[in-house]
N, C-alpha and C positions, 0 to 999 in steps of 0.2 A: 294668538287668539285668547289663550287663557289669561295672560297678563292684561290684555285689553278688557276682558270680562271682569276681572278683579277690580280694575280701575273704575269701571262703570258702577259696580256695586258700591265702591267706596264713595264715588261722586254722588250717589243717590242717598248717602247717609246711613248705609247699612254695614259700616265697617265692623260692627260687632258680630256680624255673621261670618266674617272671614276667619276661618280656623287654620288655614295653611300659612304659617309664618314664612315658610320658605318662599312662597309666591309673593306675599306682601312685602318681604324684605328686599325684593328686587326693584321696587319703586319707592323712592323717598317719600313722595306725597302720600301714597297709600299707607306706608308704614307709619308715617307721622300721625295719620288719623287713627290707626289701630292703637298706637301708643297713647294718644290722647284719650281714647275710650277706656283703655286699661287704667290709666292714672285716675280718670274720673271715677271709675268703679272703686278704686282703692280709697279715694277721698270721701265718697258718698256712702260707703258701707263700712263704718268703723267697727261694727260688730264682727264683720267677716274679714278683718284686715289680714289675718294669717293666710287665708285662701287667696284673696285678691292679690296680695303681695307676691305669693308664690307663682301665681299665673303670670303676673307682670314680669317677674324675674326670669321665668322660663322663656318668655317671649324675647326679652331684651338680650339674654345670653345666647340667642340663636347663632350669632356670629360676631366677629371682631368689630365690624363696622356698625352693627346694630347696638352693640354694647357701648362703644365710645360715643356714638351719636346720642343715645338715650341718656347716658350718664351726664353728658354736658348739659343737655336740656334740663334734667332734673336738678343738677347742681345750680343752675341759674334760678330755677323756681324756688330752690331752698333758701334763697336770699330774701324772699318775700316775708314780710312780717306776719301775714295771714296765711297759715297753712305751710309755712316754711319748714317747721319742725317735722311735719308729717312727710314732706318730700325728702328730708334728710334721712328719716328712718327708712323710707322706701329705697333710697340709694344704698343704704347699708345692707338691706335684705338682698338687693340685687348683687352686691359685691360678695356676700356670703354664698349665694347660689353659684356664682362663677368660681369661687374657690372650691366648693364641693365638687364641681365638675373637673377639678384638676387644673384650672387656669390660674396663672400668676398675674393678677391684675394690679399688683401693688404699684407699679410705675404710673398707671393711669390714675389711681387713687391719690397718689402723692402729687401728681401734676395738678389735680383739680383743687386740692386743699391749700394751695399756696405754700407748700413746704420748701419750694426751691429758694425762697428768700432766706432760709436758714439752712445752708448746705450741710453743716456738720450734723445737726440734729436729723435732717432729712436722710442723710447717708446711713446713720446709725439705725434709724427706725426702719428704713427700707430693707436693710440687710436682715433684720430680725423677722420682719413680716414675710419676706420672700422665702425664708427657710422655715417659717412658722416655729421658731425656737428663740428663746431669750438667751443672751450671753452676757456675762458680767462686764466685758469691755464696752459694749454698746450701751448697756444700762448706765454705766458710769458717764458716758458722753452725754446722754439725755439728762441725767441727774445734774450735771454741771450746767448745762444749758438752761434748765428750768430753775436753777438757783441763782442765775445771773441777774444783775440789776434790770436788764431788759430781756426777759425770757420770750421764747417763741409763743405764738398763740396757743391757747390750751386745746383748741380743736385738733392740733397736731397729734396729741397723745390720746385724745378721746376717740380712738379707733377701736371698734368692737373686737377685732382680732387681737390687738395688742392688750386690751383690758382683760380678755379671756385668758391670755397667756400669763398675765400678772396674777390673776385670781388663782389659776391652777398652780402656779409656782408657790403661792403662799398658803393655800388651803387644801390642796389635794394631798391626801395621805401618801407618805412614802417619798415625797419630793424633798431632796436635801439641798439647802442653799448655803453657800459660804457665809459664815457669820459676818465677815467684813463687808459683804455686799448687800446683806439682807435689809438694812435700813434704807438703802437706795431703792430697792424694789418697793418697800412699803411707802416711801415718800412719793414715788411716782404714781402709785395707785391712789393714794390719798389726795394728791394734787389734782389728778384728773377727776376725782369724784367730788371734791369739795370747793375748789376755787372757781369763782365766777368772774367773768370779764364783761366790761362795757365796751362795745365796739366804738373805736375812736372815730371822730370826724377828721376831715382832712387837716393835717398840720397839728393834730393833737396826739398826745401819748395815750396808749391803751391803759385803762384802769383795771386793776385786779383786786378782788376782795378775797383775802386769805384768812378771814376770821375763823373759819371752821377747819382750817388745815391741821393745826396741832391737835385738837381734840380727835379728829379723824385718824391721824397717825397713831395716837395712843390707843384708840379703840381697835384698830387693825392689828397692832402689835400684840395687844393683850389677848385677843381671840386667836390670833395665829399661834401664839405660844401654847394655848390650851388645846387647840386642834392638833398641833404637832406633837403633843405629849403622849399620844397613844394611851390615853387614860380609859379605864373601864367605866361602866355605868355608875358604880358606887362613888368613884372619884369625881366623875362629872357632876354628880348631884351637888357637891360642895362648890362647884364653879358656876352653877346655874344663875345665881343672882348677878355675877359679873358678866356672863354672856348676855343675859336679858338686858342689862343696862347698855351694852354695846350694840345690841340689835337695832336700836333706834337709828343708827347710821345705815343707810341703804346699802352702801358698799360692803359693810360687814355682813348684812343679811344675805347678800349675793354670795359671799364667801362661805357662809354657813350652809346655804343650799348646796353648793358644790361639795363641801365636806360631807354633808349628810348623804348626798347622792352616791359618792364613792364608797361610803361606809355601808349603807344599807343594801346596796346592790351586790355586795359580796355574797357568794353562794352559801357561805356558812353562817351568815349573820343571824337569820331567824332560827336556825338550828340551835345556836348557842344562846339566843336571847331568852330570858326568863320573865321579863316584865310584860304585863298586858299591853302597855303602851310604852315602847322604847323611848328613852330620853331624846334620841336623835329626832324622832318624828314629832315628839312634843315640842321641840324647838321650832319646827315648821309651823305649828299652830300660832306661835308668837309672831313669826315672820309674816304670816297671812294677816294677822290683826293689824300690824303696824304699816305694812307696805302693799297697798292694792295693786301697784304696778308689777309686783312679783307673783301675783296670783297664777298667771299662766305657767310660769316656771315650776311652781309648786304642784300645780295640777298635772303637768306633764310627768313629773317624778312619781306622783301618786298613781297615775295610770300605768306607768311602767311596773311599779310594785304590784298593783292589782292584777296585772296580766302576766307577771313573771311565774315561771314554773318552779314550784317548790317540791320537787319529787321526793326529796329526802325527808320531808315532813309527812306525818300521818294525815289522812284525809280530814279528820276533825280539826287538827291543828292548823291545816291549811285554811279551812273555813274561818276559824277564829282570827287568823292573821289577816284575811281579806276583810273581815268585819271591822277589824281595827283600822285598816286603810279606809274603809267606808266612813268610819267615824271622823277621820281627818277630812274627807271630802265634804261631809255634812258641816264641819266647822268652816271649811272654805266657802261653802254655800252661805252660811250665816254671816260671813264677812263681806258678802256682796258678789261673789263669783257664782251667781245663781244659774244662769242659762247654760254656760259651758259644762257645769257639773251635771245638771239634769239631762242635758243633751247626750252626754257620754253614757250615763247609766241607761238611758232609753235605747241607745244604740246597742249596748250590751244585751238588753232584753230582746230587742228585735233580731239580733244575730242568733240568739238561742244558744250561745256558747258559755253562758254564765249560769251557775246554779240559781234556781228560782228563789231559794231561801235567802240568797244575798240580795236579790232585787227586793224581796219582801222586807228584809231588814232595813235597807236604805229608805224605802217608802215609809215604813213605820217611823223611823227616826226623823224624817223630814216632816211628816204630819204632826209629830209631837213638838216640833220646833217652830213651824211657821204660823202665821195668822193673816187674816184678810186686812186690806184688799190685796188681790193678786193681779199681776199684769196678764194681759191676754196671751203673751208669748209663753209665760210660765204655765198657765192653764193648758195651753195647747200641747206643751211638752209633757206635763206631769199627769194630766187627767186620764189619758189612756192607760197608764200603769195603775192608777187608783181604781179605775172602773173594771180592771181585769180581775175576774173571780179567782184565778189561780194565784194571784199576788195578794189580794186583800180579802178574799172570801172568808178566811178565818178571823179577820179583824172586825167584821161587821157584827153589830148587836141587833137585838129585836127592835129597839127604839131608834132615836136619831142622835144619841149622845156619844156614839163612838166617833173617833177621829175621821174615819172615812166618810160617814154620813155628814158630819159637820163641814168637811171640806167641800163635798159635792153640793151641800146646801148653800154654802157661801158663794159658790160659783153658779148658783141657780140661774141667774139672769143670762150669764154667758152660755150655760148649758142649753137653756131654752132657745137661744139664738141658733146654736149649731144644730139642735135637733129639729128646728123648723125648716132647715134647708131641704128643698125638694127639687126634683128635676123639672118641675113645671113652673118654677119661679125664677125670674131673672133679675128682679130688683126687690130689695127689702129696705125698709127703714124701721129701726126699733128705737122707740122714744119713750124713756121713763116719764110717765105722767101720773101724778097722784099715786105712786107706789105700784103701778102696773105697767106692763109693756104692751104698747100698741104697735101693730104692724100694718103695713100697706104693701101690696105686691102688684106687680103687673107682669104678665107673660110677654114673651118675645120670641119670635121664630129665629132671629139671628143671634145665636148664642156666642158667636165669636166677636161680636161687637162689644167694645168696652161699655160697661154699665156706668152711667153718670146720673148722679142725683143732685138736685139743687135744693138746698135747705135755706129757708128764709125765716125771719122773725118779724113780728108786727108789734112794735112798742113793748117788748117784753112779755107778750101774751103767748099762748100756745103756738108751737111751730107748725108751719104749713108745709106739706110735702108736694112738690111738683115733679111728677114722674116724667113729664115731657121736657126733655133737656133743651128744647128750643123756646120754652116758656119765657115770656118777658115779664120781669118783676123788678121794679126799681129798688126794692129792699132786699133782694137776694144777696147774701154775703158769702156764700161758699159754693164752689163747684169742685167736686172731688172725684177723681178717677180711681177706681178701686183696683186697677191693674198696675198701679204705680206702687212700688215698695216704699217709697218715701213720700210722705204727705206734702212736705214743703215743695218738693219737686213736682208733685202732681198739680198743686195749685198754680204753678207757673206754666205747666205744659198743657193744661186743659184748654179747649177752645169752645166757645159758645157764642153764637152770633148775637144773642140777645143782651149780653152783658159787656160793659166796657172792659178794656184790657186792665185797667187799674184794679178791678176786682180780683183778677187772678193773681196779681202781684202782692196784694195786701190781705188776701183771704185768710192766710194762716194767722196773721196778727189779729184780724177782726174776730176770729173765733173766740178769743179770750173774753169778749164782752157778752157772750151768750149767757142768759140768766139761769141756765140749767145745764144738765149733762146729757149729751146725745151719744148714743152708741149706734154706729152705722155699719152695716155689713152688706156687701154685695154678694149675691148668691147666684151661681151658675154651675150647671153640672160639669162643665168642662174645666172649671178653674177652682174647684173646692180646695185644692192644696194651696192656693194663693190668697185665701181669705185673710182679711185684716179686721180686727176689732179695734176701732179707733174711738178713744174717749176724749171729749173736749170739755174741760172743766173751767168754770168761771174763775 
């Protein structure tokens, strides 16, 4: 009866409500729909990719049959030109989740990536991945294969687990490599990082571009020798220019992050450190500037340092150390990693386990760094901390020239929108006209009904608001559901009898022709947390 009920829920299109994977996995049709929903969530929410990929991986790793079935489907989807790279990344995250759970999924991975066509390379790589350890003999086999006139596909060694093992062997302090085999380790890592291939058509030979291979090898070798030299801070200063030149190679930056992580997480590091900003952490600033794709790795390391216990240090020294880490986070914010950094600090403030002086320090540094215009998401995250008297009370002046007042003033329009929300209003349109904000509202007894607003324009003149969602208007160009997190998705999924279907498909594009800027907010007492401030600019 339970399985039948689950199938009915799935047939009705509510597979997103099915939380019991054990039950869903018993029926292929039901599990397929749940998998589709999970993959769609991963693709349509790129900002939340870490959470959505973890949820999908947890579901897929429920059992052997769910893992194999899902990985085969994702592998087929990864061949698509549009979205294929995202599916490949999802597959890698699922593989990593399975490995963390103690499962050896290497044979499945190798079967899917076509390695069977290259048996010697496949055998060598499988042996190392299954044991999660590199060995010189298998490395030599791979080196010979990829130096042959017709090497295996590069995807064979672009395995995240294999690349992590190579990075650890070359950049992790204390790892000793046989000098005779070290060039082979470096060559394989550089090959995987720098060589590009053009997928051949039937009957044609695969084309490889190796222009960046030798420069990458030299950069890895140079930085490896510096990192492996156990040099002190004064000695590293002399090598900074060399390291900075090599950091332009992403693979070298990944190695530097690993080296810095192993170095600064030593319990005695900050106890022996005398600089205000250690050279190791200063290197992270350069990595952040050069490589946006490494922002998450750097932020994870900074979070670990910020939350680490430094009981051997005096209280004041601990505070100074954490302020220094906050400086690195502010630099990360200035390099484009805004929302993740602010979201983390806000969580620290809300948990109440962080000294308020550190939160105040972060807010002060950010206010001195940023300038308008601000995104609605940033304002939503940052404004509560700015408005908190315990954090910014001492920063406010008598006039409006202090950073706090200037920030609040520049967000005045957004602030007035949020402050206007009342339990008696169900629909709002805020429209900038001649420098002021006009609003129109209409009450509704049904607060659980999605609020829909039709915005139309008449030959570039003032906009008209039609609160009646059934209103017929041939010039209406946008129907927006404010309970949809994604605007493009909303314009496709809304339904209105008075407008033809083509309006819903093209509304997002048509918004570009509006002669002014509209800010639309739906207000309802039951969904304040789901508010979206949407700006459409010409």
